[in-house]
N, CA, C and O atoms as CSV, one atom per row, in Angstrom:
chain,resi,resn,atom,element,x,y,z
A,1,UNK,N,N,-21.063,-26.464,-7.587
A,1,UNK,CA,C,-20.839,-25.410,-8.096
A,1,UNK,C,C,-20.073,-24.281,-8.326
A,1,UNK,O,O,-20.362,-23.213,-8.866
A,2,UNK,N,N,-18.469,-24.920,-7.548
A,2,UNK,CA,C,-17.261,-24.174,-7.279
A,2,UNK,C,C,-16.987,-25.003,-8.704
A,2,UNK,O,O,-16.858,-24.538,-9.836
A,3,UNK,N,N,-16.952,-26.154,-8.332
A,3,UNK,CA,C,-15.915,-26.954,-9.759
A,3,UNK,C,C,-16.520,-26.250,-11.078
A,3,UNK,O,O,-15.889,-26.643,-12.060
A,4,UNK,N,N,-17.422,-25.442,-11.380
A,4,UNK,CA,C,-17.911,-24.966,-12.657
A,4,UNK,C,C,-17.427,-23.804,-12.683
A,4,UNK,O,O,-16.758,-23.455,-13.656
A,5,UNK,N,N,-17.686,-22.853,-11.492
A,5,UNK,CA,C,-16.851,-21.632,-11.664
A,5,UNK,C,C,-15.304,-21.622,-12.013
A,5,UNK,O,O,-14.650,-20.932,-12.795
A,6,UNK,N,N,-14.935,-22.732,-11.069
A,6,UNK,CA,C,-13.423,-22.668,-11.023
A,6,UNK,C,C,-12.832,-22.874,-13.011
A,6,UNK,O,O,-12.013,-22.145,-13.572
A,7,UNK,N,N,-13.344,-23.692,-13.444
A,7,UNK,CA,C,-13.449,-24.454,-14.826
A,7,UNK,C,C,-14.044,-22.918,-15.691
A,7,UNK,O,O,-13.387,-22.571,-16.673
A,8,UNK,N,N,-14.994,-22.257,-15.376
A,8,UNK,CA,C,-15.667,-21.242,-16.110
A,8,UNK,C,C,-13.795,-20.030,-16.272
A,8,UNK,O,O,-13.102,-19.741,-17.248
A,9,UNK,N,N,-13.702,-19.760,-15.083
A,9,UNK,CA,C,-12.916,-19.305,-15.310
A,9,UNK,C,C,-11.398,-19.081,-16.165
A,9,UNK,O,O,-10.848,-18.067,-16.595
A,10,UNK,N,N,-11.088,-20.280,-16.179
A,10,UNK,CA,C,-9.826,-20.993,-16.815
A,10,UNK,C,C,-10.440,-21.411,-18.151
A,10,UNK,O,O,-9.758,-21.760,-19.114
A,11,UNK,N,N,-11.911,-21.347,-18.141
A,11,UNK,CA,C,-11.545,-21.729,-20.252
A,11,UNK,C,C,-11.625,-20.260,-20.610
A,11,UNK,O,O,-11.433,-19.970,-21.791
A,12,UNK,N,N,-11.926,-19.136,-19.598
A,12,UNK,CA,C,-11.719,-17.849,-20.130
A,12,UNK,C,C,-10.201,-17.275,-20.070
A,12,UNK,O,O,-10.023,-16.088,-20.343
A,13,UNK,N,N,-9.506,-17.803,-19.844
A,13,UNK,CA,C,-8.193,-17.484,-19.215
A,13,UNK,C,C,-8.121,-16.808,-18.302
A,13,UNK,O,O,-7.219,-15.969,-18.323
A,14,UNK,N,N,-8.999,-16.864,-17.138
A,14,UNK,CA,C,-8.876,-15.852,-15.860
A,14,UNK,C,C,-8.357,-17.266,-14.555
A,14,UNK,O,O,-8.341,-18.496,-14.577
A,15,UNK,N,N,-8.043,-16.314,-13.667
A,15,UNK,CA,C,-7.681,-17.212,-12.617
A,15,UNK,C,C,-8.774,-16.794,-11.501
A,15,UNK,O,O,-9.209,-15.712,-11.109
A,16,UNK,N,N,-9.052,-18.333,-11.122
A,16,UNK,CA,C,-9.479,-18.133,-10.139
A,16,UNK,C,C,-10.256,-17.445,-8.615
A,16,UNK,O,O,-10.911,-18.351,-8.099
A,17,UNK,N,N,-10.336,-16.386,-7.947
A,17,UNK,CA,C,-10.153,-16.013,-6.667
A,17,UNK,C,C,-11.388,-16.199,-6.151
A,17,UNK,O,O,-12.322,-16.408,-6.925
A,18,UNK,N,N,-11.604,-16.153,-4.706
A,18,UNK,CA,C,-12.394,-15.718,-4.085
A,18,UNK,C,C,-12.087,-15.235,-2.253
A,18,UNK,O,O,-11.039,-15.311,-1.611
A,19,UNK,N,N,-12.870,-14.956,-2.010
A,19,UNK,CA,C,-13.259,-14.147,-0.362
A,19,UNK,C,C,-13.781,-14.978,0.173
A,19,UNK,O,O,-14.617,-15.688,-0.385
A,20,UNK,N,N,-13.453,-15.100,1.310
A,20,UNK,CA,C,-13.933,-16.011,2.734
A,20,UNK,C,C,-14.119,-14.750,4.167
A,20,UNK,O,O,-13.179,-14.003,4.438
A,21,UNK,N,N,-15.236,-14.710,4.825
A,21,UNK,CA,C,-15.374,-14.113,6.012
A,21,UNK,C,C,-14.012,-14.195,7.024
A,21,UNK,O,O,-13.802,-15.226,7.662
A,22,UNK,N,N,-13.100,-13.018,7.119
A,22,UNK,CA,C,-12.078,-13.866,8.307
A,22,UNK,C,C,-12.653,-14.508,9.412
A,22,UNK,O,O,-11.959,-15.420,9.861
A,23,UNK,N,N,-13.278,-14.386,9.747
A,23,UNK,CA,C,-14.145,-14.874,10.949
A,23,UNK,C,C,-14.254,-16.296,10.827
A,23,UNK,O,O,-13.746,-17.069,11.639
A,24,UNK,N,N,-15.012,-16.707,9.667
A,24,UNK,CA,C,-14.904,-17.898,9.376
A,24,UNK,C,C,-13.783,-19.368,9.331
A,24,UNK,O,O,-13.816,-20.417,8.689
A,25,UNK,N,N,-13.036,-18.918,10.145
A,25,UNK,CA,C,-11.666,-19.691,10.352
A,25,UNK,C,C,-11.928,-21.509,9.788
A,25,UNK,O,O,-11.017,-22.321,9.628
A,26,UNK,N,N,-13.303,-21.751,9.593
A,26,UNK,CA,C,-13.243,-23.364,9.638
A,26,UNK,C,C,-13.229,-23.000,7.553
A,26,UNK,O,O,-12.506,-23.493,6.687
A,27,UNK,N,N,-14.125,-22.180,7.465
A,27,UNK,CA,C,-13.613,-22.084,5.765
A,27,UNK,C,C,-12.439,-21.739,5.430
A,27,UNK,O,O,-12.014,-22.141,4.347
A,28,UNK,N,N,-11.705,-21.001,6.176
A,28,UNK,CA,C,-10.333,-20.091,5.730
A,28,UNK,C,C,-9.323,-21.679,5.700
A,28,UNK,O,O,-8.450,-22.073,4.927
A,29,UNK,N,N,-9.849,-22.183,6.731
A,29,UNK,CA,C,-8.694,-23.798,7.044
A,29,UNK,C,C,-9.010,-24.967,5.319
A,29,UNK,O,O,-8.243,-25.606,4.599
A,30,UNK,N,N,-10.331,-24.754,5.308
A,30,UNK,CA,C,-11.145,-25.812,3.835
A,30,UNK,C,C,-9.911,-25.106,2.698
A,30,UNK,O,O,-8.870,-25.551,2.216
A,31,UNK,N,N,-10.675,-23.749,2.579
A,31,UNK,CA,C,-9.115,-23.399,1.224
A,31,UNK,C,C,-8.041,-23.627,1.201
A,31,UNK,O,O,-7.376,-24.062,0.261
A,32,UNK,N,N,-7.653,-23.300,2.483
A,32,UNK,CA,C,-5.947,-24.025,2.615
A,32,UNK,C,C,-5.757,-25.144,2.255
A,32,UNK,O,O,-5.198,-25.459,1.205
A,33,UNK,N,N,-6.325,-26.098,3.323
A,33,UNK,CA,C,-6.127,-27.091,2.837
A,33,UNK,C,C,-6.492,-27.921,1.362
A,33,UNK,O,O,-5.877,-28.902,0.944
A,34,UNK,N,N,-7.135,-27.553,0.999
A,34,UNK,CA,C,-7.757,-27.825,-0.490
A,34,UNK,C,C,-6.860,-27.072,-1.984
A,34,UNK,O,O,-6.993,-27.274,-3.191
A,35,UNK,N,N,-5.917,-26.130,-1.167
A,35,UNK,CA,C,-4.651,-25.878,-1.913
A,35,UNK,C,C,-4.486,-24.175,-2.298
A,35,UNK,O,O,-3.472,-23.556,-2.618
A,36,UNK,N,N,-5.678,-23.777,-2.156
A,36,UNK,CA,C,-6.421,-22.188,-2.203
A,36,UNK,C,C,-5.095,-21.395,-1.814
A,36,UNK,O,O,-4.334,-22.025,-1.079
A,37,UNK,N,N,-4.685,-20.084,-2.195
A,37,UNK,CA,C,-3.061,-19.722,-1.777
A,37,UNK,C,C,-3.645,-18.202,-0.877
A,37,UNK,O,O,-4.501,-17.550,-1.474
A,38,UNK,N,N,-3.363,-17.884,-0.034
A,38,UNK,CA,C,-3.716,-16.573,0.758
A,38,UNK,C,C,-3.379,-15.638,0.012
A,38,UNK,O,O,-2.331,-15.873,-0.590
A,39,UNK,N,N,-3.914,-14.509,-0.234
A,39,UNK,CA,C,-3.096,-13.590,-0.501
A,39,UNK,C,C,-3.319,-12.311,0.157
A,39,UNK,O,O,-2.371,-11.533,0.052
A,40,UNK,N,N,-4.472,-11.835,0.901
A,40,UNK,CA,C,-4.490,-10.657,1.694
A,40,UNK,C,C,-5.577,-10.998,2.202
A,40,UNK,O,O,-6.466,-11.804,1.928
A,41,UNK,N,N,-5.242,-9.778,3.500
A,41,UNK,CA,C,-7.055,-9.392,4.492
A,41,UNK,C,C,-7.202,-8.412,4.308
A,41,UNK,O,O,-6.277,-7.599,4.309
A,42,UNK,N,N,-8.340,-8.135,4.095
A,42,UNK,CA,C,-9.021,-6.765,3.514
A,42,UNK,C,C,-10.266,-6.453,4.272
A,42,UNK,O,O,-10.966,-7.410,4.603
A,43,UNK,N,N,-10.557,-5.516,4.520
A,43,UNK,CA,C,-11.681,-4.986,4.642
A,43,UNK,C,C,-12.841,-4.612,3.672
A,43,UNK,O,O,-12.727,-3.802,2.752
A,44,UNK,N,N,-14.129,-5.398,4.032
A,44,UNK,CA,C,-14.916,-4.722,2.780
A,44,UNK,C,C,-15.747,-4.113,3.072
A,44,UNK,O,O,-16.155,-4.498,4.168
A,45,UNK,N,N,-16.558,-2.920,2.521
A,45,UNK,CA,C,-18.222,-2.369,2.916
A,45,UNK,C,C,-18.956,-3.064,2.336
A,45,UNK,O,O,-18.973,-3.213,1.114
A,46,UNK,N,N,-19.749,-3.649,3.227
A,46,UNK,CA,C,-21.234,-4.587,2.790
A,46,UNK,C,C,-22.415,-3.815,3.161
A,46,UNK,O,O,-23.493,-4.058,2.619
A,47,UNK,N,N,-22.295,-2.910,4.037
A,47,UNK,CA,C,-23.288,-1.655,3.635
A,47,UNK,C,C,-22.859,-0.279,4.528
A,47,UNK,O,O,-21.860,-0.128,5.231
A,48,UNK,N,N,-23.763,0.498,4.305
A,48,UNK,CA,C,-23.098,2.205,4.638
A,48,UNK,C,C,-22.565,1.775,6.179
A,48,UNK,O,O,-21.491,2.181,6.622
A,49,UNK,N,N,-23.295,1.066,6.783
A,49,UNK,CA,C,-22.301,1.321,8.089
A,49,UNK,C,C,-21.990,-0.333,8.673
A,49,UNK,O,O,-22.189,-0.942,9.724
A,50,UNK,N,N,-21.531,-0.565,7.650
A,50,UNK,CA,C,-20.641,-2.636,7.578
A,50,UNK,C,C,-18.995,-2.767,7.193
A,50,UNK,O,O,-18.639,-2.770,6.015
A,51,UNK,N,N,-18.488,-2.823,7.780
A,51,UNK,CA,C,-17.222,-3.433,7.348
A,51,UNK,C,C,-17.210,-4.460,7.676
A,51,UNK,O,O,-17.726,-4.775,8.748
A,52,UNK,N,N,-16.482,-5.557,6.686
A,52,UNK,CA,C,-16.002,-7.172,6.620
A,52,UNK,C,C,-15.248,-7.554,6.604
A,52,UNK,O,O,-14.963,-7.879,5.451
A,53,UNK,N,N,-14.178,-7.932,7.632
A,53,UNK,CA,C,-13.136,-8.306,6.889
A,53,UNK,C,C,-13.063,-9.720,6.493
A,53,UNK,O,O,-13.507,-10.677,7.129
A,54,UNK,N,N,-12.513,-9.734,5.484
A,54,UNK,CA,C,-12.423,-10.908,4.533
A,54,UNK,C,C,-10.815,-11.502,3.910
A,54,UNK,O,O,-9.937,-10.657,3.737
A,55,UNK,N,N,-10.548,-12.852,3.629
A,55,UNK,CA,C,-9.503,-13.227,3.498
A,55,UNK,C,C,-9.632,-13.717,1.566
A,55,UNK,O,O,-10.434,-14.430,0.963
A,56,UNK,N,N,-8.608,-13.043,1.187
A,56,UNK,CA,C,-8.771,-13.456,-0.366
A,56,UNK,C,C,-7.683,-14.378,-0.604
A,56,UNK,O,O,-6.482,-14.282,-0.351
A,57,UNK,N,N,-8.252,-15.140,-1.056
A,57,UNK,CA,C,-7.402,-16.355,-2.101
A,57,UNK,C,C,-7.512,-16.618,-3.367
A,57,UNK,O,O,-8.575,-16.375,-3.939
A,58,UNK,N,N,-6.491,-17.134,-4.005
A,58,UNK,CA,C,-6.159,-17.672,-5.581
A,58,UNK,C,C,-5.769,-19.389,-5.571
A,58,UNK,O,O,-5.122,-20.153,-4.855
A,59,UNK,N,N,-6.642,-19.476,-6.910
A,59,UNK,CA,C,-6.650,-21.106,-7.017
A,59,UNK,C,C,-4.547,-21.302,-7.238
A,59,UNK,O,O,-3.564,-20.584,-7.423
A,60,UNK,N,N,-4.815,-22.427,-7.093
A,60,UNK,CA,C,-3.258,-22.524,-7.745
A,60,UNK,C,C,-2.969,-22.482,-9.101
A,60,UNK,O,O,-3.847,-22.427,-9.963
A,61,UNK,N,N,-1.685,-22.508,-9.347
A,61,UNK,CA,C,-1.616,-21.612,-10.351
A,61,UNK,C,C,-1.958,-23.096,-11.925
A,61,UNK,O,O,-2.750,-23.111,-12.867
A,62,UNK,N,N,-1.277,-23.724,-11.622
A,62,UNK,CA,C,-1.108,-24.768,-12.571
A,62,UNK,C,C,-1.658,-26.244,-12.516
A,62,UNK,O,O,-1.556,-27.203,-13.281
A,63,UNK,N,N,-2.415,-25.999,-11.047
A,63,UNK,CA,C,-2.478,-27.343,-10.715
A,63,UNK,C,C,-4.680,-27.785,-10.564
A,63,UNK,O,O,-5.401,-26.789,-10.604
A,64,UNK,N,N,-5.178,-28.773,-10.461
A,64,UNK,CA,C,-6.499,-28.757,-10.737
A,64,UNK,C,C,-6.729,-28.437,-9.118
A,64,UNK,O,O,-5.963,-28.657,-8.179
A,65,UNK,N,N,-7.796,-27.956,-9.126
A,65,UNK,CA,C,-8.449,-27.215,-7.756
A,65,UNK,C,C,-8.905,-28.442,-6.844
A,65,UNK,O,O,-10.131,-28.333,-6.816
A,66,UNK,N,N,-8.736,-28.964,-6.487
A,66,UNK,CA,C,-8.785,-30.199,-5.187
A,66,UNK,C,C,-10.286,-30.128,-4.339
A,66,UNK,O,O,-10.277,-29.456,-3.307
A,67,UNK,N,N,-11.093,-30.550,-4.592
A,67,UNK,CA,C,-12.386,-30.086,-3.916
A,67,UNK,C,C,-12.864,-29.345,-4.353
A,67,UNK,O,O,-13.695,-28.874,-3.576
A,68,UNK,N,N,-12.844,-28.666,-5.669
A,68,UNK,CA,C,-13.701,-27.834,-6.402
A,68,UNK,C,C,-14.827,-28.524,-7.157
A,68,UNK,O,O,-15.621,-27.860,-7.824
């Protein structure tokens, strides 16, 4: 599914990005090993009383996304 999303974004001339819950260090490490570029860590409001810290990533610019 991730490969389809990356391909669809690129077909539309868009740059693929994704968010990972910051506390999920295994997921963050996986995306970084796959070449995704960390952009920022931000707070997202998921409910009126719930803020979640997420890491934002961008796919490598001119290379296929490994493991996508």
